[in-house]
C-alpha positions as CSV (number, residue, x, y, z in Angstrom):
1,Q,-4.9,31.7,13.6
2,A,-5.0,28.2,12.2
3,Q,-3.2,25.4,13.9
4,L,-2.8,21.8,14.1
5,V,-1.1,20.0,17.0
6,E,-0.3,16.4,16.9
7,S,0.0,13.8,19.9
8,G,0.0,10.3,20.5
9,G,3.5,9.1,19.0
10,G,5.9,6.9,21.2
11,L,7.5,3.4,21.2
12,V,5.6,0.3,20.1
13,Q,6.8,-3.1,19.1
14,P,6.3,-4.5,15.7
15,G,2.9,-5.7,15.6
16,G,1.9,-3.3,18.1
17,S,-0.6,-0.2,17.8
18,L,-1.1,3.4,17.8
19,R,-3.8,6.0,17.6
20,L,-2.5,9.3,16.9
21,S,-4.4,12.6,17.3
22,C,-4.5,16.0,15.2
23,A,-6.2,19.1,17.6
24,A,-7.4,21.7,15.3
25,S,-8.3,25.3,15.7
26,G,-8.3,28.9,14.5
27,F,-10.7,27.8,11.7
28,A,-13.8,26.0,10.6
29,F,-12.5,22.5,10.7
30,N,-15.8,20.9,9.8
31,D,-15.7,22.7,6.5
32,Y,-11.9,21.0,5.6
33,A,-10.1,17.9,4.8
34,I,-7.5,17.1,6.4
35,G,-4.3,14.8,5.9
36,W,-1.6,12.9,7.6
37,F,2.1,12.7,6.1
38,R,5.0,11.0,7.7
39,Q,8.7,11.4,7.1
40,A,11.3,9.6,7.9
41,P,15.3,10.7,8.1
42,G,17.1,10.4,5.2
43,K,13.8,10.6,3.4
44,E,11.4,12.6,1.5
45,R,7.7,13.1,3.7
46,E,4.9,11.1,2.3
47,G,1.0,11.3,2.3
48,V,-0.4,8.8,4.2
49,S,-3.8,9.3,4.8
50,C,-6.7,12.2,4.4
51,I,-10.0,12.1,5.3
52,G,-13.1,14.4,3.4
53,T,-15.1,16.7,5.8
54,S,-16.9,13.2,6.5
55,D,-15.8,9.8,7.7
56,S,-17.5,8.2,4.5
57,S,-14.1,10.1,2.1
58,T,-10.8,8.3,3.2
59,Y,-7.8,7.7,1.4
60,Y,-4.8,5.6,2.0
61,A,-1.5,5.3,0.7
62,D,-0.9,1.6,-0.1
63,S,1.8,1.2,2.5
64,V,-0.9,1.6,5.0
65,Q,-3.8,0.5,3.8
66,G,-5.7,-2.5,5.8
67,R,-3.3,-1.2,8.7
68,F,-4.6,2.2,9.1
69,T,-7.7,4.2,9.7
70,I,-8.3,7.7,9.8
71,S,-11.7,9.1,11.1
72,R,-13.1,12.3,12.6
73,D,-15.0,13.8,15.3
74,N,-16.4,17.1,14.1
75,A,-17.6,18.1,17.7
76,A,-14.1,17.6,19.2
77,N,-12.3,19.2,16.0
78,T,-10.3,15.8,16.1
79,V,-8.8,13.4,13.4
80,Y,-7.7,10.4,14.5
81,L,-4.6,7.9,13.2
82,Q,-5.4,4.4,14.4
83,M,-2.1,2.4,13.6
84,S,-2.4,-1.5,13.4
85,R,-0.1,-3.6,12.9
86,L,2.5,-1.5,12.8
87,E,6.2,-2.5,11.1
88,P,9.9,-1.0,11.4
89,S,9.4,1.1,8.1
90,D,6.3,2.7,10.1
91,S,8.7,4.6,12.2
92,A,8.3,8.4,11.4
93,V,7.8,11.9,12.8
94,Y,3.8,12.0,11.5
95,Y,2.2,14.9,10.9
96,C,-1.2,16.4,10.2
97,N,-2.0,19.3,7.7
98,V,-4.9,21.0,6.2
99,F,-5.4,23.7,3.4
100,A,-7.2,26.6,4.8
101,G,-7.0,30.6,4.5
102,A,-5.1,29.8,1.1
103,S,-2.1,28.4,2.9
104,W,-1.0,24.4,4.6
105,I,-0.9,24.5,7.8
106,W,1.3,21.5,9.3
107,G,1.4,20.7,13.3
108,Q,4.3,20.2,14.7
109,G,4.3,16.5,14.5
110,T,4.5,13.3,16.5
111,Q,7.4,10.8,16.8
112,V,6.4,7.0,16.4
113,T,9.2,4.3,17.0
114,V,8.2,0.9,15.8
115,S,11.0,-1.6,17.1
116,A,11.6,-4.4,19.2
């Protein structure tokens, strides 16, 4: 059964950094692109970043371009989202997802709060 588990969220001051992890199991991780989304209270879920089957294929939303870096470790079945120069507007629950087995698989999310 395909599963994703996010971790690494927390409370950080504006300008700080966090690294989120998305650990995958139950599917051929190396063969799939993985995405990060986020959802703030009262707002729709939005795409943040995505990585293809290798580090050479990445996408970033305009709002995080230049501040966030996505990467993957295929040996560890894990995708990372390094977040720097965090802003209060980055506060949200962050989810990773994958389209595997003809369905979207989502993790449970990890809370990121950026506040002084």
